TORTOR-717356 format. One line per field, with one value per residue: residue number from 1; x, z, y of N, C-alpha, C, O, CB in turn. Coordinates in steps of 0.02 Angstrom, whole numbers, plus 50000, padded with zeros to 5 digits. Atoms other than C-alpha are relative to their C-alpha. Glycine has a CB too. Layout:
BEGIN
n <- NUM|...
n_px <- X|...
n_pz <- Z|...
n_py <- Y|...
ca_px <- X|...
ca_pz <- Z|...
ca_py <- Y|...
c_px <- X|...
c_pz <- Z|...
c_py <- Y|...
o_px <- X|...
o_pz <- Z|...
o_py <- Y|...
cb_px <- X|...
cb_pz <- Z|...
cb_py <- Y|...
END
This chain:
BEGIN
n <- 1|2|3|4|5|6|7|8|9|10|11|12|13|14|15|16|17|18|19|20|21|22|23|24|25|26|27|28|29|30|31|32|33|34|35|36|37|38|39|40|41|42|43|44|45|46|47|48|49|50|51|52|53|54|55|56|57|58|59|60|61|62|63|64|65|66|67|68|69|70|71|72|73|74|75|76|77|78|79|80|81|82|83|84|85|86|87|88|89|90|91|92|93|94|95|96|97|98|99|100|101|102|103|104|105|106|107|108|109|110|111|112|113|114|115|116|117|118|119|120|121|122|123|124|125|126|127|128|129|130|131|132|133|134|135|136|137|138|139|140|141|142|143|144|145|146|147|148|149|150|151|152|153|154|155|156|157|158|159|160|161|162|163|164|165|166|167|168|169|170|171|172|173|174|175|176|177|178|179|180|181
n_px <- 50042|49961|50007|50029|49960|50023|50053|50037|50073|50017|50020|49998|49938|49992|49931|49987|49933|49948|50005|49956|49960|50039|49988|50058|50034|50044|50039|50064|49990|50041|49990|50054|50063|50021|49979|50004|49962|50025|49949|50015|49938|50005|49961|49983|50020|49954|50012|49961|49977|49966|50036|50043|49998|49963|49982|49955|49948|49993|50009|50070|50031|50048|49990|50049|49959|50016|49948|49966|50050|50045|50059|50002|49979|49986|49958|49991|49940|49999|49935|49955|50009|50063|50022|50066|50014|50068|49983|50052|49985|49988|49961|50037|49995|49973|50045|50010|50032|50009|49987|50012|49984|50028|49986|50052|49976|50051|49983|50020|49943|49989|49935|49978|50055|50003|50061|50010|49977|50036|49980|50053|49981|50061|50056|50015|49952|49961|49960|50014|49962|49995|49935|50013|49976|49966|49953|50035|49977|49970|49973|49928|49971|49968|50035|50045|50059|49981|50049|49970|49935|49984|49933|49959|49997|50066|50047|50007|49948|50028|49970|49931|49990|50005|50045|50049|50058|49985|50057|50003|50046|50035|50019|50010|50042|50004|50054|49987|50065|50042|50064|49990|50061
n_pz <- 50000|50005|49944|50018|49981|49943|50019|50056|49996|49960|50036|49953|49962|49956|49984|49952|50008|49990|50052|50053|50037|50010|50070|50043|50004|49942|49992|50036|50072|50030|50073|50042|49963|49963|49930|49964|49938|49955|49950|49947|49985|49957|50029|49950|50015|50051|50062|50009|50067|50008|50017|49950|50016|50063|50027|50057|50000|50058|50064|50002|49934|49985|49935|49973|49959|49998|50037|49963|49975|49955|50037|50014|50068|50018|50060|50028|50040|50045|50030|49997|50061|49999|49932|50000|49935|49982|49944|49972|50010|49935|49951|49944|49940|49939|49964|50027|50065|50036|50071|50037|50071|50031|50070|50033|50063|50050|50063|50007|50003|49935|49972|50013|50017|49966|49963|49967|49931|49964|49931|49957|49933|49958|50039|50057|50054|50009|50062|50042|50061|50038|50006|50065|50003|49938|50009|50012|49964|49935|49993|49996|49966|49937|49964|49950|49975|49940|49968|49966|50029|50062|49982|50059|50044|49997|50056|50034|49983|49959|49933|50002|49979|49928|49967|49951|49989|49943|49954|49966|50028|49947|50025|50072|50016|50072|50021|50068|50033|49977|50032|50028|50033
n_py <- 49940|49938|49954|49936|49942|49962|49953|50029|49991|49940|49940|49943|49997|49942|49987|49947|49974|50050|50051|49977|50049|50061|50020|49998|50065|50010|49938|50002|50001|49948|50004|50028|50002|49941|50004|49937|49994|49948|49984|49952|49965|49941|49946|49949|49931|49974|50037|50062|50016|50064|50061|50032|50071|50006|50066|49996|49949|49957|50036|50023|49998|49947|49967|49952|49957|49929|49964|49947|49954|50037|50023|50072|50013|50069|50006|50067|50001|50057|50015|49943|49960|49964|49985|49969|49969|49980|49956|49956|49929|49968|50037|50027|49958|50031|50045|50067|49999|50063|49992|50063|50003|50060|50011|50039|50027|49989|50032|50070|50045|50031|49980|49932|49954|49937|49989|49935|49992|49947|49985|49974|49977|50000|50025|49956|50007|49939|50005|50058|50000|50063|50033|50032|50068|50020|50055|50064|50059|49989|49933|50001|50058|49982|49946|50029|49965|49963|49955|49942|49984|50034|50025|50015|49941|49968|50011|49936|49951|49945|50003|50025|50070|50017|49952|50024|49956|49955|50004|50065|50049|50037|50066|50008|50058|50012|50045|50020|50010|49945|49987|49933|49978
ca_px <- 50000|50066|50099|49993|50080|50064|49947|49865|49686|49697|49609|49621|49779|49815|49985|50056|50211|50370|50307|50454|50553|50413|50461|50343|50303|50222|50152|49973|49963|49901|49946|49809|49663|49562|49618|49609|49711|49644|49769|49744|49876|49908|49968|50065|50025|50176|50107|50182|50273|50338|50288|50144|50135|50244|50267|50417|50545|50613|50594|50413|50294|50173|50176|50042|50124|50109|50203|50311|50154|50070|49947|49894|49974|49980|50118|50112|50282|50278|50451|50535|50471|50293|50253|50069|50023|49854|49858|49736|49726|49740|49858|49797|49755|49830|49753|49697|49650|49582|49652|49596|49669|49578|49623|49483|49548|49455|49549|49495|49670|49713|49892|49943|49772|49750|49613|49556|49641|49553|49604|49480|49503|49374|49264|49263|49345|49486|49575|49548|49651|49682|49827|49840|49938|50005|50142|50094|50200|50299|50358|50536|50649|50728|50612|50485|50323|50349|50237|50289|50444|50521|50671|50728|50748|50608|50456|50450|50582|50464|50547|50726|50794|50761|50626|50510|50338|50354|50181|50126|50051|49920|49859|49855|49716|49721|49577|49611|49426|49353|49173|49198|49017
ca_pz <- 50000|49952|50094|50086|50091|50235|50138|50016|50080|50189|50130|50286|50373|50520|50547|50682|50694|50685|50543|50425|50296|50270|50113|49966|49966|50139|50124|50067|49881|49796|49619|49489|49604|49688|49865|50000|50147|50295|50406|50571|50601|50726|50655|50771|50779|50666|50531|50465|50312|50243|50203|50298|50210|50066|49955|49839|49788|49647|49515|49555|49697|49782|49928|50030|50110|50157|50036|50088|50114|50219|50082|50073|49916|49831|49706|49595|49519|49367|49324|49373|49209|49244|49410|49437|49577|49660|49782|49897|49880|50067|50206|50347|50501|50672|50776|50742|50561|50459|50283|50157|49989|49873|49705|49593|49456|49297|49155|49086|49066|49204|49227|49243|49222|49266|49369|49478|49637|49769|49931|50071|50231|50369|50243|50116|49946|49927|49771|49626|49476|49345|49355|49172|49200|49350|49374|49318|49425|49570|49641|49678|49732|49873|49916|50056|50138|50272|50394|50445|50336|50171|50218|50042|49892|49890|49782|49735|49722|49824|49985|50026|50043|50214|50254|50402|50438|50553|50629|50721|50636|50750|50640|50459|50396|50224|50133|49976|49937|49967|49930|49812|49761
ca_py <- 50000|50172|50293|50451|50619|50740|50854|50733|50754|50910|51065|51175|51231|51348|51427|51539|51649|51546|51435|51461|51363|51237|51139|51155|50969|50982|51159|51191|51153|51311|51255|51221|51261|51397|51438|51571|51633|51731|51821|51907|52039|52177|52342|52459|52645|52678|52560|52398|52334|52170|51992|51912|51743|51683|51531|51516|51645|51750|51613|51564|51598|51716|51837|51925|52075|52258|52371|52519|52623|52487|52438|52254|52184|52015|51973|51820|51782|51669|51603|51766|51840|51894|51978|52018|52139|52160|52306|52396|52585|52620|52566|52456|52561|52526|52386|52209|52180|52035|52021|51891|51846|51728|51656|51593|51479|51526|51444|51275|51206|51082|51147|51330|51410|51591|51669|51813|51871|51974|52058|52093|52193|52166|52075|52219|52194|52321|52256|52137|52086|51953|51832|51777|51617|51520|51393|51218|51104|51178|51342|51292|51149|51248|51394|51373|51427|51561|51655|51830|51835|51782|51674|51633|51745|51875|51837|52022|52158|52269|52206|52159|51982|51904|52034|52012|52084|52236|52210|52054|51901|51823|51680|51620|51506|51429|51346|51247|51224|51397|51440|51587|51610
c_px <- 50044|49987|49973|50045|49969|49941|49953|49925|49980|49982|50002|50063|49999|50073|50005|50071|50052|49996|50040|50038|49965|50008|49935|49961|49955|49961|49933|50011|49952|50006|49940|49934|49982|50021|49992|50045|49971|50054|49974|50066|49986|50049|50015|49979|50043|49990|50045|50016|50024|49954|49962|50000|50026|50008|50046|50050|50002|49992|49929|49972|49949|50014|49941|50038|49971|50057|50030|49953|49951|49937|50003|50011|50011|50042|50002|50058|50001|50069|50049|49992|49937|49977|49934|49987|49926|50009|49940|50022|50017|50039|49954|50007|50028|49946|49997|49960|49994|50010|49990|50024|49967|50018|49946|50026|49943|50014|49978|50058|50015|50064|50016|49946|50004|49935|49998|50027|49965|50028|49941|50031|49935|49938|49981|50054|50035|50043|49981|50042|50000|50072|49993|50020|50036|50048|49963|50020|50027|50027|50076|50023|50026|49968|49945|49939|50019|49943|50038|50068|50006|50073|50045|50010|49930|49959|49996|50059|49974|50021|50068|50004|49998|49957|49953|49944|50013|49941|50004|49949|49970|49987|49991|49959|49994|49945|50011|49936|49952|49935|50004|49938|49977
c_pz <- 50000|50060|49976|50024|50058|49984|49947|50002|50039|49956|50045|50043|50043|50018|50048|49989|50017|49949|49940|49970|49994|49926|49960|49997|50060|50017|49965|49925|49966|49924|49967|50037|50026|50073|50032|50062|50039|50053|50050|50020|50048|49973|50054|49977|49945|49932|49996|49926|49999|49989|50058|49990|49928|49981|49940|50007|49934|49932|49991|50070|50007|50070|50015|50050|50003|49966|50043|50029|50047|49967|49990|49926|49991|49936|49980|49952|49958|49966|50001|49942|50001|50072|49995|50070|50006|50065|50022|49991|50066|50046|50054|50060|50059|50032|49967|49936|49972|49926|49967|49928|49973|49926|49973|49932|49949|49934|49998|49999|50069|50034|49980|49982|50040|50039|50029|50071|50032|50070|50036|50066|50039|49960|49940|49947|49989|49937|49963|49937|49968|50001|49937|49997|50066|49986|49996|50049|50070|50003|49998|50033|50069|50037|50042|50012|50066|50025|50035|49973|49932|50007|49941|49959|50000|49937|49957|50017|50043|50074|49994|50017|50076|50039|50048|50005|50062|50047|50035|49964|50058|49976|49924|49989|49925|49985|49926|49961|50022|49962|49974|49966|50028
c_py <- 50062|50045|50067|50056|50037|50045|49972|50014|50063|50058|50062|49995|50063|50005|50058|50027|49947|49943|50025|49941|49933|49981|49997|49935|49986|50063|49991|50007|50049|50000|49966|49993|50069|49990|50069|49997|50058|50011|50050|50031|50058|50052|50051|50070|50030|49967|49939|49991|49928|49941|49969|49924|49993|49927|50011|50056|50038|49965|49973|50007|50055|50027|50046|50042|50070|50036|50055|50052|49966|49974|49924|49988|49925|50002|49927|50004|49937|49997|50058|50048|50042|50008|50037|50026|50016|50039|50041|50073|50036|49954|49972|50047|49961|49956|49932|50004|49929|50015|49932|50010|49937|49999|49954|49977|50007|49965|49927|49951|49971|50023|50072|50050|50064|50007|50070|49997|50058|50008|50032|50023|50006|49982|50042|49993|50067|49998|49936|50005|49932|49976|49957|49927|49985|49943|49934|49945|50013|50071|49999|49935|50018|50059|49969|50044|50032|50044|50055|50021|49967|49978|49983|50062|50032|49986|50063|50045|50058|49995|49965|49926|49994|50050|49965|50052|50042|50008|49933|49955|49962|49929|50004|49937|49994|49949|49985|49981|50056|50004|50073|50027|50066
o_px <- 50092|49930|49997|50078|49911|49901|49915|49895|49921|50012|49995|50080|49972|50104|49961|50110|50042|50042|50015|50047|49996|49989|49882|49900|49914|49923|49925|50048|49892|49985|49915|49898|50024|50024|49984|50060|49962|50077|49940|50112|49929|50108|49969|49963|50020|50024|50086|49983|50035|49893|49988|50011|50004|50017|50027|50065|49951|49989|49913|50006|49931|50044|49920|50065|49923|50115|50012|49970|49904|49890|50054|49979|50035|50024|50018|50057|50007|50085|50096|50028|49935|49956|49929|49994|49895|50035|49904|50081|50043|50033|49901|50063|50029|49886|50033|49909|50037|49975|50012|50013|49970|50020|49935|50032|49886|49968|49972|50049|50012|50069|50017|49961|50028|49895|50036|50017|49953|50047|49907|50078|49889|49884|49937|50113|50002|50071|49962|50053|49978|50118|49959|49986|50065|50045|49912|49979|50008|50042|50108|49985|50028|49989|49925|49931|50046|49905|50080|50099|49962|50118|50105|50010|49880|49984|49989|50085|50012|50009|50080|49958|50020|49968|49936|49954|50034|49947|50058|49892|50006|50002|49970|49977|49976|49935|50011|49939|49901|49931|49995|49943|49926
o_pz <- 50038|50082|49926|50076|50077|50027|49917|49950|50040|49903|50019|50069|50022|50038|50050|49952|50062|49945|49899|50002|49999|49882|49986|49988|50057|50066|49924|49902|49960|49891|49992|50028|50028|50097|49998|50087|50012|50085|50032|50040|50054|49965|50086|49919|49908|49884|50039|49882|50052|49993|50113|50037|49883|50024|49893|50062|49901|49881|49936|50118|49959|50112|49972|50098|49968|49985|50102|50077|50072|50001|49969|49883|50036|49889|50021|49904|49985|49923|49961|49937|49971|50104|49964|50119|49960|50114|49980|49982|50065|50042|50067|50075|50058|50025|49920|49933|49984|49897|49993|49897|50005|49893|49999|49886|49962|49895|50050|50012|50119|50095|49921|49955|50097|50044|50009|50107|50000|50102|50009|50091|50018|49970|49901|49962|49980|49918|49993|49912|49997|49988|49938|49964|50096|49932|50029|50066|50117|49952|49966|50070|50114|50093|50031|49983|50111|49985|50078|50000|49912|49993|49950|49985|50004|49881|49896|50073|50059|50112|49947|50047|50112|50099|50040|49991|50113|50099|50042|49955|50099|50011|49897|50012|49890|50022|49884|49903|50053|49903|50012|49924|50006
o_py <- 50067|50052|50094|50051|50025|50061|50010|50028|50080|50069|50118|49942|50114|49956|50101|49997|49906|49902|50063|49889|49880|50019|49981|49936|49940|50064|49945|50051|50035|50048|49915|49943|50114|49934|50120|49943|50113|49964|50098|49996|50081|50040|50077|50080|50074|49985|49927|50019|49898|49946|49962|49887|50029|49884|50047|50079|50046|49998|49951|49990|50088|49994|50085|50015|50086|50027|50062|50086|49998|49954|49898|50018|49891|50037|49884|50043|49882|50038|50060|50098|50096|49960|50090|49989|50041|50012|50069|50087|50091|49893|49999|50069|49899|49969|49918|50037|49887|50057|49881|50061|49885|50051|49899|50018|49986|49952|49895|49892|50008|50021|50088|50104|50065|49960|50114|49949|50109|49959|50075|49993|50041|50009|50022|49997|50119|50049|49886|50061|49883|50014|49906|49887|50030|49912|49925|49902|49977|50101|50041|49904|49976|50075|49912|50097|49998|50072|50043|50066|49929|50017|49977|50118|49996|49987|50058|50042|50104|50042|49927|49898|50039|50060|49906|50111|50015|50040|49904|49974|49934|49880|50055|49884|50042|49901|50029|49961|50042|49984|50120|50072|50093
cb_px <- 49952|49984|50069|49929|50009|50056|50031|50011|49969|50058|49931|49936|50062|49955|50041|49992|50010|49995|49924|50049|50068|49923|50034|50021|50052|50041|50039|49953|49990|50019|50065|50021|50004|49922|50074|49927|50077|49932|50064|49963|50033|50017|49961|50076|50005|50071|50012|49962|50057|50041|50049|49928|49929|50069|49936|49962|50067|50065|50049|49994|50053|49927|50066|49937|50072|49988|49972|50050|49963|49981|49994|49932|50064|49935|50072|49934|50064|49943|49991|50070|49999|49945|50053|49945|50043|49950|50058|49987|49942|49934|50054|50025|49932|50025|49931|49965|50039|49930|50072|49924|50078|49923|50071|49934|50022|49991|50074|49960|50061|50001|50055|50048|49932|50007|49993|49925|50076|49924|50063|49945|50040|49990|49941|49994|49966|50043|50076|49924|50071|49974|50019|50036|50048|49949|50052|50012|50053|50057|49976|50026|50056|50071|49971|50037|49937|50062|49954|50007|50059|49989|49993|49969|50022|50008|49930|49933|50031|49925|49953|50043|50068|50069|49959|50033|49934|50021|49932|49981|50036|49934|49935|50070|49929|50067|49929|50048|49970|50037|49939|50057|49945
cb_pz <- 50061|49935|50036|50031|49941|50029|49975|49997|50033|50046|49969|50044|49953|50063|49936|50073|50045|50069|49980|50026|50034|50018|49998|49931|49994|50061|49971|50025|49972|50028|49984|49974|50059|49995|50005|50020|49986|50033|49965|50061|49936|50075|49940|50016|50062|50022|49940|50027|49977|50058|49973|49996|50009|50006|49980|49937|50013|50002|49996|49974|50053|49995|50001|50033|49973|50073|49934|49956|49943|50057|49932|50023|49982|49990|50012|49963|50045|49947|49929|50004|49940|49958|50039|49978|50009|50008|49982|50075|49966|50033|50031|50019|50018|50049|50002|50050|49951|50015|49987|50001|49987|50009|49988|49993|50007|49987|49987|49937|49971|49993|49977|49947|50012|49951|50055|50000|50002|50003|50002|50013|49999|50032|50044|50024|49935|50061|50016|49984|50013|49927|50065|49947|49939|50054|50057|49930|49961|50014|50065|50039|49958|49989|49950|50065|50008|49986|50050|50071|50047|49936|50044|49958|49926|50009|50027|50019|49937|49996|50052|50050|49973|50031|49948|50070|50007|49974|49963|50076|49949|50019|50034|49961|50033|49972|50012|49999|50016|49995|50050|49950|50008
cb_py <- 50000|50036|50010|50007|50047|50041|50064|49927|49940|50019|49991|50003|50000|49995|50013|49974|50063|49971|49985|50053|49991|50011|49932|50019|49945|49979|50061|50055|49927|50068|49962|49932|49950|50011|49975|50016|50009|49979|50026|49967|50027|49982|50032|49998|50044|49991|50046|49939|50049|49988|49949|50027|49965|50034|49958|50008|49969|50035|49944|49926|50008|49973|50039|49963|50003|50026|50029|50035|50033|50044|50036|49970|50039|49957|50028|49975|50005|50005|49978|49977|49954|49963|50042|49949|50064|49936|50045|49984|50035|50021|50045|49929|50030|50053|50030|49953|50045|49968|50028|49981|50001|49997|49970|50040|49924|50074|50005|49992|50037|49925|49953|49999|49966|50058|49950|50019|50010|49985|50047|49946|50069|50069|49995|50074|49977|50012|50001|49993|50023|50010|49956|50037|49988|49979|49999|49978|49967|49949|50032|50061|49969|50015|50052|49989|49951|50043|49961|49987|49978|50045|49941|49944|49980|50075|49982|50033|50027|49999|49963|50040|49973|49997|50039|49988|49958|50067|50010|50008|49952|50035|49975|49996|50007|49974|50033|49941|49929|50066|49989|49999|49949
END
């Protein structure tokens, strides 16, 4: 009998600060499917910047982060050649905040289909965009899934290598079978 993988049937995952350098083969599989991530963060009075949750690196991957102005941003990096940004127009205010990113696969092709990405803050949609194509097989052999930082090469040049989130990540919940209706 074949041994089942650690994530073969799981569709819901919860992560906390300190979850770093999780290899792609045991991280939530966000390739060739719709998925969502909900993060609870605490923003200090001075604002926050940096990666909240990341998969992959500069050759393939995605990152949900706050840009230099504190705006919730999602970057999808396809093969280091096509970076797609979805960005809110306003910075997150101080205090506890709920941020959600969801990807809705829309293409019919089974591998590498594009779709729609959306960012929500406190349940209100603040940004939406189209990701024309996604990676078909894997993000990277050596890049990882990180919470509160990007420990490998950065997914986006909008933050420095080895960046950390300057606010506080409370919790990250991922759903690989979201109800996007």
